[in-house]
FIMAR-152257 format. One record per residue (C-alpha): chain; residue number from 1; residue in one letter; x, y, z. Coordinates in Angstrom, 1 decimal. Last residue first. Example, Ala and Ser with C-alpha at 12.3 -4.5 7.8 and 13.67 -1.06 7.14 Angstrom:
BEGIN
> chain_n_res_u_v_w
> A_2_S_13.7_-1.1_7.1
> A_1_A_12.3_-4.5_7.8
END
This chain:
BEGIN
> chain_n_res_u_v_w
> A_545_X_199.8_132.8_129.7
> A_544_X_197.4_129.9_128.6
> A_543_X_193.5_130.5_127.8
> A_542_X_190.9_129.8_130.0
> A_541_X_189.3_133.3_130.2
> A_540_X_190.7_135.4_132.9
> A_539_X_192.0_133.0_135.6
> A_538_X_195.5_132.5_133.4
> A_537_X_196.5_129.1_132.8
> A_536_X_199.8_128.1_133.6
> A_535_X_202.4_126.3_131.2
> A_534_X_201.8_122.3_130.4
> A_533_X_203.5_120.3_133.1
> A_532_X_207.3_118.2_132.2
> A_531_X_208.5_117.8_135.5
> A_530_X_211.7_119.1_135.3
> A_529_X_214.8_116.0_134.7
> A_528_X_216.0_113.5_135.9
> A_527_X_213.1_111.6_137.9
> A_526_X_211.3_113.2_135.0
> A_525_X_212.4_110.5_132.7
> A_524_X_212.0_107.9_135.0
> A_523_X_208.3_108.5_135.4
> A_522_X_207.7_108.5_131.8
> A_521_X_209.3_105.6_131.1
> A_520_X_207.5_103.8_134.1
> A_519_X_204.2_105.3_132.6
> A_518_X_204.7_104.0_129.4
> A_517_X_205.5_100.5_131.1
> A_516_X_202.6_100.4_133.1
> A_515_X_201.1_101.1_129.6
> A_514_X_201.9_98.3_127.6
> A_513_X_200.9_95.8_130.9
> A_512_X_197.5_97.6_130.2
> A_511_X_197.6_97.6_126.6
> A_510_X_198.1_93.5_126.7
> A_509_X_195.6_92.7_129.5
> A_508_X_193.2_94.6_127.2
> A_507_X_194.1_92.9_124.5
> A_506_X_193.8_89.7_126.3
> A_505_X_190.6_90.1_128.1
> A_504_X_188.4_87.8_126.0
> A_503_X_189.8_87.4_122.2
> A_502_X_188.1_84.7_121.9
> A_501_X_184.0_85.8_122.6
> A_500_X_184.8_88.6_119.5
> A_499_X_185.0_92.0_120.5
> A_498_X_182.0_94.1_121.9
> A_497_X_180.3_97.3_121.7
> A_496_X_176.1_97.4_122.0
> A_495_X_174.0_97.3_118.4
> A_494_X_173.1_93.3_119.4
> A_493_X_172.6_93.8_122.8
> A_492_X_170.4_91.3_124.4
> A_491_X_172.8_88.4_122.2
> A_490_X_175.9_90.5_123.0
> A_489_X_174.6_90.1_126.7
> A_488_X_174.2_86.4_126.5
> A_487_X_178.0_86.5_125.0
> A_486_X_178.9_88.3_127.9
> A_485_X_177.4_86.5_130.7
> A_484_X_178.6_83.1_129.9
> A_483_X_180.4_82.6_133.2
> A_482_X_183.7_81.7_131.8
> A_481_X_183.4_85.6_130.1
> A_480_X_182.4_88.4_132.4
> A_479_X_183.5_86.5_135.5
> A_478_X_186.8_84.6_134.7
> A_477_X_187.7_88.1_132.7
> A_476_X_187.4_89.5_136.0
> A_475_X_189.3_87.6_137.8
> A_474_X_192.1_87.5_135.1
> A_473_X_192.0_91.4_135.4
> A_472_X_192.9_91.4_139.1
> A_471_X_195.1_89.0_139.3
> A_470_X_196.9_90.8_136.2
> A_469_X_196.4_94.1_138.2
> A_468_X_198.5_92.5_141.5
> A_467_X_201.4_91.2_139.3
> A_466_X_202.1_93.3_137.0
> A_465_X_202.4_96.3_140.1
> A_464_X_199.9_98.6_140.8
> A_463_X_198.9_98.0_144.6
> A_462_X_202.6_96.9_145.2
> A_461_X_205.8_98.6_143.8
> A_460_X_204.0_100.7_141.1
> A_459_X_201.8_102.1_144.2
> A_458_X_205.3_103.0_145.7
> A_457_X_207.4_104.3_143.2
> A_456_X_204.8_106.6_142.3
> A_455_X_203.9_107.4_145.8
> A_454_X_207.9_108.5_146.0
> A_453_X_207.3_110.7_142.6
> A_452_X_204.8_112.3_144.3
> A_451_X_206.2_113.1_147.1
> A_450_X_209.7_114.1_145.9
> A_449_X_207.4_117.0_143.6
> A_448_X_205.6_118.1_147.1
> A_447_X_209.1_118.4_148.7
> A_446_X_210.6_120.1_146.2
> A_445_X_208.0_122.4_145.1
> A_444_X_208.5_123.9_142.1
> A_443_X_205.8_126.4_141.8
> A_442_X_204.2_124.4_138.8
> A_441_X_204.5_121.5_141.0
> A_440_X_202.3_123.0_143.4
> A_439_X_200.3_124.9_141.2
> A_438_X_199.0_121.3_140.0
> A_437_X_198.4_120.2_143.4
> A_436_X_196.1_123.4_144.3
> A_435_X_193.5_122.6_141.1
> A_434_X_194.0_122.3_137.8
> A_433_X_196.3_121.2_135.4
> A_432_X_195.3_117.4_135.1
> A_431_X_197.7_115.8_132.7
> A_430_X_196.1_112.8_130.4
> A_429_X_199.2_110.7_129.2
> A_428_X_199.1_109.2_125.4
> A_427_X_202.2_106.6_125.6
> A_426_X_199.8_103.4_126.0
> A_425_X_198.0_104.7_122.8
> A_424_X_194.7_106.3_122.6
> A_423_X_191.6_105.4_120.3
> A_422_X_191.6_102.8_122.0
> A_421_X_187.7_101.5_121.4
> A_420_X_186.3_105.1_119.7
> A_419_X_183.0_105.8_121.7
> A_418_X_179.9_107.3_121.3
> A_417_X_178.5_104.3_121.3
> A_416_X_179.0_104.3_117.2
> A_415_X_181.3_107.3_117.0
> A_414_X_180.1_111.1_116.4
> A_413_X_180.7_112.6_119.7
> A_412_X_183.8_110.7_120.0
> A_411_X_185.0_109.2_123.8
> A_410_X_188.2_108.1_124.0
> A_409_X_188.9_104.2_124.6
> A_408_X_192.5_103.9_125.6
> A_407_X_192.7_102.4_129.5
> A_406_X_189.8_105.0_130.3
> A_405_X_186.3_106.1_128.6
> A_404_X_184.4_104.0_131.4
> A_403_X_185.3_105.5_134.7
> A_402_X_182.4_106.8_135.9
> A_401_X_183.5_108.7_139.2
> A_400_X_186.8_109.4_140.8
> A_399_X_186.6_110.7_144.1
> A_398_X_188.8_114.0_145.1
> A_397_X_189.1_115.1_148.7
> A_396_X_190.1_119.0_150.0
> A_395_X_190.6_120.8_152.9
> A_394_X_188.4_123.4_154.9
> A_393_X_189.0_125.8_157.0
> A_392_X_188.2_125.4_161.3
> A_391_X_191.4_125.1_162.5
> A_390_X_190.2_121.5_163.2
> A_389_X_189.4_120.5_159.2
> A_388_X_186.4_120.8_157.9
> A_387_X_186.0_118.3_155.0
> A_386_X_184.9_119.7_151.7
> A_385_X_184.6_116.5_149.4
> A_384_X_184.8_116.8_146.1
> A_383_X_183.2_113.5_143.6
> A_382_X_184.6_113.4_140.2
> A_381_X_183.1_112.9_136.4
> A_380_X_183.6_115.9_135.4
> A_379_X_187.6_118.2_134.3
> A_378_X_188.9_120.9_132.2
> A_377_X_192.1_122.1_133.0
> A_376_X_194.0_120.1_130.9
> A_375_X_192.1_116.7_130.4
> A_374_X_190.2_115.4_133.4
> A_373_X_187.6_112.7_133.9
> A_372_X_186.7_112.3_130.3
> A_371_X_189.8_112.1_129.7
> A_370_X_190.6_109.3_132.0
> A_369_X_193.7_107.7_130.8
> A_368_X_194.1_104.9_133.6
> A_367_X_197.4_105.5_134.7
> A_366_X_196.6_109.8_133.9
> A_365_X_193.8_109.8_136.2
> A_364_X_195.7_107.4_139.0
> A_363_X_198.4_109.7_139.4
> A_362_X_196.9_112.8_139.3
> A_361_X_193.9_111.6_142.0
> A_360_X_196.9_109.8_144.4
> A_359_X_198.8_113.3_144.0
> A_358_X_195.4_114.6_145.1
> A_357_X_194.3_112.1_148.0
> A_356_X_198.0_112.5_149.4
> A_355_X_198.1_116.6_149.8
> A_354_X_194.7_116.8_151.3
> A_353_X_193.6_119.8_150.0
> A_352_X_193.6_123.6_150.6
> A_351_X_196.1_123.6_153.5
> A_350_X_199.1_122.8_150.9
> A_349_X_197.4_124.9_148.8
> A_348_X_197.6_128.5_151.0
> A_347_X_201.4_127.6_152.3
> A_346_X_202.3_127.5_149.2
> A_345_X_201.0_130.9_148.2
> A_344_X_202.1_131.3_144.2
> A_343_X_199.0_130.3_143.4
> A_342_X_196.9_132.4_146.0
> A_341_X_193.9_134.2_144.3
> A_340_X_194.4_131.4_141.5
> A_339_X_193.4_128.9_144.2
> A_338_X_191.2_130.8_146.4
> A_337_X_188.6_131.5_143.5
> A_336_X_188.2_127.4_143.1
> A_335_X_187.5_127.1_147.1
> A_334_X_185.8_130.6_147.8
> A_333_X_183.2_129.1_144.8
> A_332_X_183.2_125.8_146.8
> A_331_X_182.1_127.2_150.0
> A_330_X_180.0_130.3_148.6
> A_329_X_178.3_127.0_147.1
> A_328_X_178.1_125.2_150.9
> A_327_X_176.7_128.4_152.1
> A_326_X_173.7_128.9_149.8
> A_325_X_172.9_125.0_150.7
> A_324_X_173.2_125.9_154.0
> A_323_X_170.6_129.0_154.2
> A_322_X_168.2_126.3_152.2
> A_321_X_168.3_124.3_154.4
> A_320_X_170.3_120.5_153.3
> A_319_X_168.9_117.1_153.9
> A_318_X_171.3_115.8_151.2
> A_317_X_174.9_116.4_150.6
> A_316_X_175.6_116.1_146.5
> A_315_X_175.7_119.1_145.6
> A_314_X_176.2_119.1_141.8
> A_313_X_178.4_120.9_139.9
> A_312_X_178.8_122.5_136.6
> A_311_X_178.3_125.8_137.0
> A_310_X_179.0_127.0_141.0
> A_309_X_175.7_127.6_142.5
> A_308_X_173.4_131.2_143.0
> A_307_X_170.6_130.5_140.6
> A_306_X_171.6_133.3_138.3
> A_305_X_174.6_130.9_137.9
> A_304_X_178.4_131.8_139.7
> A_303_X_181.8_132.0_137.5
> A_302_X_185.3_130.3_138.7
> A_301_X_187.9_131.4_136.1
> A_300_X_189.6_128.9_135.3
> A_299_X_187.4_126.5_136.8
> A_298_X_187.1_124.3_133.6
> A_297_X_184.3_122.8_132.3
> A_296_X_183.0_119.4_131.3
> A_295_X_179.9_118.9_133.2
> A_294_X_178.6_116.7_135.9
> A_293_X_181.4_117.6_138.9
> A_292_X_179.9_116.4_142.0
> A_291_X_179.9_117.6_145.4
> A_290_X_179.9_116.4_149.4
> A_289_X_179.9_118.8_151.8
> A_288_X_181.4_119.3_155.1
> A_287_X_181.4_119.9_159.2
> A_286_X_178.0_121.7_159.4
> A_285_X_177.6_118.8_162.0
> A_284_X_173.9_118.7_161.4
> A_283_X_174.4_119.1_157.8
> A_282_X_176.7_115.9_157.9
> A_281_X_180.2_115.1_156.4
> A_280_X_182.1_111.9_156.9
> A_279_X_182.5_111.2_153.7
> A_278_X_180.7_107.8_153.3
> A_277_X_178.2_109.2_155.7
> A_276_X_177.8_112.2_153.5
> A_275_X_178.0_110.0_149.9
> A_274_X_180.1_108.2_147.1
> A_273_X_177.4_106.3_144.6
> A_272_X_177.0_102.7_144.8
> A_271_X_177.6_99.4_142.9
> A_270_X_175.8_96.3_141.0
> A_269_X_177.7_95.6_137.7
> A_268_X_175.3_94.3_134.7
> A_267_X_175.3_91.7_132.4
> A_266_X_172.2_91.2_130.3
> A_265_X_168.5_92.3_130.5
> A_264_X_166.6_89.1_130.3
> A_263_X_162.8_89.4_130.9
> A_262_X_160.6_89.1_133.9
> A_261_X_159.5_92.6_134.9
> A_260_X_163.2_93.8_134.9
> A_259_X_166.4_90.4_134.7
> A_258_X_170.0_91.2_135.8
> A_257_X_173.0_89.3_135.6
> A_256_X_175.6_90.5_138.2
> A_255_X_178.7_91.8_138.3
> A_254_X_180.5_93.7_141.9
> A_253_X_181.3_97.3_141.9
> A_252_X_183.1_99.3_144.3
> A_251_X_183.0_102.6_145.6
> A_250_X_186.4_105.3_147.0
> A_249_X_187.6_107.6_149.7
> A_248_X_187.7_105.0_153.0
> A_247_X_188.1_108.1_155.2
> A_246_X_191.0_108.1_157.4
> A_245_X_191.0_111.7_157.7
> A_244_X_194.8_112.0_156.4
> A_243_X_194.3_110.2_153.2
> A_242_X_195.3_107.0_151.5
> A_241_X_192.1_105.2_152.2
> A_240_X_190.9_105.0_148.5
> A_239_X_194.4_105.1_147.1
> A_238_X_195.1_101.3_146.2
> A_237_X_192.4_99.2_147.1
> A_236_X_189.9_101.8_145.9
> A_235_X_191.3_103.6_143.4
> A_234_X_191.6_99.9_141.4
> A_233_X_187.4_98.7_142.0
> A_232_X_186.9_101.9_140.6
> A_231_X_188.9_101.0_137.5
> A_230_X_188.0_97.4_137.0
> A_229_X_184.6_97.9_137.3
> A_228_X_184.7_101.6_134.5
> A_227_X_187.0_99.7_132.7
> A_226_X_185.9_96.2_132.3
> A_225_X_182.5_95.5_130.0
> A_224_X_185.4_94.0_127.2
> A_223_X_183.6_97.1_124.8
> A_222_X_182.6_98.8_126.4
> A_221_X_179.7_101.3_125.2
> A_220_X_177.1_99.7_126.9
> A_219_X_178.9_99.1_130.5
> A_218_X_175.6_98.9_131.8
> A_217_X_176.3_100.1_135.7
> A_216_X_173.5_99.3_138.1
> A_215_X_173.1_102.0_141.0
> A_214_X_172.4_101.3_144.8
> A_213_X_171.1_103.7_147.5
> A_212_X_169.7_101.7_150.6
> A_211_X_173.0_100.8_151.9
> A_210_X_175.1_97.9_154.3
> A_209_X_178.7_98.2_152.5
> A_208_X_179.6_95.3_149.6
> A_207_X_179.4_91.7_150.5
> A_206_X_177.3_91.0_147.9
> A_205_X_174.1_93.2_149.0
> A_204_X_174.6_94.8_152.4
> A_203_X_171.6_95.9_153.3
> A_202_X_169.7_99.1_154.2
> A_201_X_165.9_99.5_154.0
> A_200_X_163.5_100.6_151.4
> A_199_X_165.8_100.4_148.6
> A_198_X_166.7_103.1_146.2
> A_197_X_167.8_102.0_142.5
> A_196_X_169.9_103.6_140.3
> A_195_X_169.8_102.6_136.7
> A_194_X_172.1_101.8_133.7
> A_193_X_170.7_102.3_130.5
> A_192_X_171.5_99.3_127.3
> A_191_X_169.5_100.8_124.6
> A_190_X_171.9_104.0_124.6
> A_189_X_170.5_107.4_124.6
> A_188_X_170.7_107.2_128.3
> A_187_X_174.4_107.1_128.5
> A_186_X_174.5_110.8_127.7
> A_185_X_173.6_111.5_131.0
> A_184_X_173.2_108.7_133.2
> A_183_X_170.4_107.3_135.8
> A_182_X_167.1_105.4_135.1
> A_181_X_165.0_105.1_137.4
> A_180_X_164.0_102.9_139.9
> A_179_X_162.1_102.5_143.7
> A_178_X_161.8_100.7_146.4
> A_177_X_160.9_97.1_148.2
> A_176_X_163.4_94.6_149.5
> A_175_X_164.4_91.2_149.1
> A_174_X_168.2_89.5_149.5
> A_173_X_168.3_85.7_148.8
> A_172_X_171.2_84.0_149.7
> A_171_X_172.4_85.0_152.9
> A_170_X_176.1_84.8_155.1
> A_169_X_177.0_85.0_151.4
> A_168_X_181.1_83.4_151.8
> A_167_X_180.6_81.3_149.3
> A_166_X_179.3_83.8_146.7
> A_165_X_175.7_82.8_145.2
> A_164_X_173.9_85.9_146.6
> A_163_X_170.5_85.6_144.4
> A_162_X_168.8_88.9_144.1
> A_161_X_165.5_89.8_144.6
> A_160_X_164.1_93.9_143.8
> A_159_X_160.5_94.9_144.2
> A_158_X_159.6_98.3_142.2
> A_157_X_158.1_101.8_142.7
> A_156_X_158.5_103.9_139.6
> A_155_X_161.2_106.4_139.9
> A_154_X_161.4_109.3_137.2
> A_153_X_163.9_108.9_134.4
> A_152_X_162.0_105.7_132.9
> A_151_X_160.9_102.1_133.6
> A_150_X_158.1_100.9_132.4
> A_149_X_155.1_100.2_134.7
> A_148_X_155.4_99.3_138.3
> A_147_X_158.8_97.9_139.1
> A_146_X_159.6_94.0_139.2
> A_145_X_163.7_93.7_139.4
> A_144_X_165.3_90.9_139.3
> A_143_X_168.7_89.8_140.3
> A_142_X_171.6_87.2_139.2
> A_141_X_174.5_86.4_140.9
> A_140_X_177.5_85.3_138.8
> A_139_X_178.4_81.5_137.8
> A_138_X_176.4_81.2_135.2
> A_137_X_173.8_77.9_134.0
> A_136_X_170.6_78.7_131.2
> A_135_X_168.0_76.4_131.2
> A_134_X_165.7_76.1_127.8
> A_133_X_161.5_75.4_128.3
> A_132_X_159.4_73.2_126.2
> A_131_X_156.1_72.0_128.1
> A_130_X_154.7_68.4_126.5
> A_129_X_151.3_66.7_126.2
> A_128_X_149.3_63.7_126.8
> A_127_X_151.6_61.5_129.3
> A_126_X_153.2_63.6_130.8
> A_125_X_155.8_66.6_130.1
> A_124_X_158.4_69.2_131.6
> A_123_X_161.0_70.2_128.7
> A_122_X_164.3_71.0_128.6
> A_121_X_167.0_72.0_125.5
> A_120_X_170.5_73.5_127.9
> A_119_X_171.4_77.0_126.8
> A_118_X_174.9_77.2_125.7
> A_117_X_177.1_80.8_126.8
> A_116_X_180.0_78.7_125.8
> A_115_X_181.7_79.5_129.2
> A_114_X_178.4_77.7_131.0
> A_113_X_178.4_74.8_128.7
> A_112_X_182.5_74.6_128.8
> A_111_X_182.7_74.5_132.4
> A_110_X_180.2_71.5_132.4
> A_109_X_176.3_71.6_133.0
> A_108_X_174.0_68.1_131.8
> A_107_X_173.9_67.4_128.4
> A_106_X_171.2_64.9_126.0
> A_105_X_168.3_66.7_126.4
> A_104_X_167.1_67.5_130.0
> A_103_X_164.1_66.1_131.7
> A_102_X_160.9_66.8_134.0
> A_101_X_158.4_64.9_134.7
> A_100_X_154.6_65.6_135.3
> A_99_X_152.2_62.4_136.7
> A_98_X_150.4_64.8_139.3
> A_97_X_149.5_68.7_138.2
> A_96_X_150.5_71.7_138.7
> A_95_X_154.0_71.0_139.4
> A_94_X_156.3_72.7_141.4
> A_93_X_159.5_70.0_140.6
> A_92_X_162.6_70.0_142.8
> A_91_X_165.9_68.6_141.6
> A_90_X_168.8_68.0_143.2
> A_89_X_172.1_69.5_142.2
> A_88_X_174.4_68.1_139.4
> A_87_X_176.8_70.8_138.6
> A_86_X_176.8_73.0_141.9
> A_85_X_177.5_69.9_143.8
> A_84_X_180.7_70.6_145.3
> A_83_X_178.9_73.6_146.1
> A_82_X_182.2_75.5_146.3
> A_81_X_180.5_78.8_144.3
> A_80_X_176.7_78.7_144.0
> A_79_X_176.0_78.1_140.6
> A_78_X_173.4_80.1_139.5
> A_77_X_170.2_78.8_137.5
> A_76_X_168.5_80.7_134.9
> A_75_X_165.6_78.6_133.6
> A_74_X_163.9_80.3_129.8
> A_73_X_161.0_80.0_128.6
> A_72_X_162.2_83.0_125.9
> A_71_X_159.5_85.4_127.2
> A_70_X_158.8_84.5_130.9
> A_69_X_162.5_84.9_131.4
> A_68_X_162.5_82.5_134.7
> A_67_X_165.5_82.8_137.8
> A_66_X_165.5_79.3_139.4
> A_65_X_164.3_78.5_143.2
> A_64_X_167.6_78.0_144.6
> A_63_X_167.1_75.4_148.0
> A_62_X_168.8_72.5_145.6
> A_61_X_167.7_73.5_142.1
> A_60_X_164.0_74.5_142.4
> A_59_X_162.0_74.3_139.4
> A_58_X_158.6_76.5_139.5
> A_57_X_154.9_76.4_138.4
> A_56_X_155.0_73.4_136.0
> A_55_X_152.1_71.7_133.5
> A_54_X_149.5_73.4_132.4
> A_53_X_152.0_77.1_131.0
> A_52_X_152.3_76.6_127.7
> A_51_X_151.4_73.3_125.5
> A_50_X_153.1_70.8_122.8
> A_49_X_151.0_68.0_121.7
> A_48_X_153.0_64.5_122.5
> A_47_X_154.5_62.4_120.7
> A_46_X_156.9_63.9_118.9
> A_45_X_158.4_65.2_122.1
> A_44_X_158.7_62.3_124.2
> A_43_X_160.9_60.5_121.0
> A_42_X_162.7_63.6_120.6
> A_41_X_164.5_62.9_124.2
> A_40_X_164.4_59.0_123.4
> A_39_X_166.5_60.1_120.1
> A_38_X_168.4_63.3_122.3
> A_37_X_169.7_60.7_125.1
> A_36_X_167.8_61.6_128.7
> A_35_X_169.3_63.7_131.7
> A_34_X_167.3_63.7_134.6
> A_33_X_169.1_61.8_136.1
> A_32_X_172.1_63.8_136.4
> A_31_X_169.9_66.4_137.8
> A_30_X_170.2_64.5_141.1
> A_29_X_167.1_62.2_142.5
> A_28_X_168.7_59.3_142.3
> A_27_X_172.5_60.6_144.2
> A_26_X_170.9_60.2_147.7
> A_25_X_167.7_59.2_149.0
> A_24_X_168.4_61.4_152.1
> A_23_X_168.7_64.3_149.9
> A_22_X_165.9_64.4_148.3
> A_21_X_163.6_64.1_151.8
> A_20_X_165.8_67.3_153.1
> A_19_X_164.3_69.5_149.9
> A_18_X_161.1_67.2_150.4
> A_17_X_160.9_68.7_154.2
> A_16_X_162.0_72.4_153.1
> A_15_X_160.2_72.6_150.1
> A_14_X_156.6_71.7_152.2
> A_13_X_158.2_74.8_155.0
> A_12_X_158.2_77.3_152.1
> A_11_X_161.5_78.6_151.0
> A_10_X_161.3_82.6_150.9
> A_9_X_159.7_85.6_148.7
> A_8_X_161.7_83.0_145.9
> A_7_X_162.4_85.8_142.5
> A_6_X_161.0_85.3_139.2
> A_5_X_157.5_85.9_139.1
> A_4_X_154.8_85.1_136.8
> A_3_X_156.0_81.5_136.9
> A_2_X_153.5_81.8_140.3
> A_1_X_155.6_81.8_143.9
END
């Protein structure tokens, strides 16, 4: 490939043959043999003229074509997990002329080099000239997007290349054409933005589900770059399957480092969105619909817009006819109107929701302090799926989404990046006071209350235990910090939210542990007392009765 490209489309037969020959020759052509003493390196530089683009096209480490940031003349090498030669790979040069050599100045690859984010000075050279480069080494997968023009809110044609460095990866290099566009609402105003990517084919990127609809999460306003990834994965691993429909009602993310048009963009997380296929609904079967709550508002009372939609919602389901779409809006309106109409009818309320899912959602949003998702009767950033039941009615399931304002962080319009770090204390609870479950608890339904309390104890003994959560956080900490990606992201986006590099996730871990203790105290108290819920709201104007 040319240096104007970052990904490798395929290994040529020529390269494969030379790789085999190099490996057969033994250690002599491995990276360690390209390292020069600093004084010798500097002497070579001093006796030659500096050039640009005359000597070298590309570099391969083993079978991996290195990603290249052409703005900074930096090669990026992703160490494959479990590769015993990962720190000392075979080097293959794609030269522009004969007699070109390659050298590193004074050091090779070490764990400390990677975690510190330090770059290795290197060069290609011949008898007359040298080309200076730097080499960055990471332990994360790498993705490049080559788009036609600038990234915008509109879909832009692009080509995607992903290098999957996971030990269990069956395919190292994924490629696809498609489109890319910026995504988000408030976050679109950030320097570092998120993106949505539509591929031309469905592929299981980084071991996740086979899909063509992907999101790239930027984490610009999260000082530890952990909250949305940790929280979404926590929901998926602990609560997503706990529903009567047997649906995997969650999403997940994997960390990567991203390039766009040959320029390094920093630490991102690759994930996907809830869709019809995952939730088991379709326009053809007319068996349900997926909605998304996009604005912070209450349904007490639910209303209509002039266009015949429910305010602050979007229909996420695809391929609906105009008639079907109108029916789906009516269905959502009837659900919320029915809650108020039947708020004292426990049988109706129980039949309107998947109770296990609603309990999990209520507990989860309180645990993570998801005030940007639910604050009293006001909700936002959640998917709501209507699933038809055997009796012809509909039961509703909830899925949390966009969980960056969690675990102590609060959204404040006047704050830098709209976020105040640890504006909450671990003692602060977030109680969701709308929907059928809230009405059931307010009615004092003993069976629901017991299931609510028992589910919390079950989660705390298993998926929400200190041991399980710390194990997950230690793994995320290694990905974010030991890869060096956090340092590079901070260098790339100086106005973003960050902690000192040495702090890593230490403060966040302690906050999570303190939050678990506070939740335990809260539930110890309500085990013997009435559930401490805010007063019911009226259906007229959203004020307390």
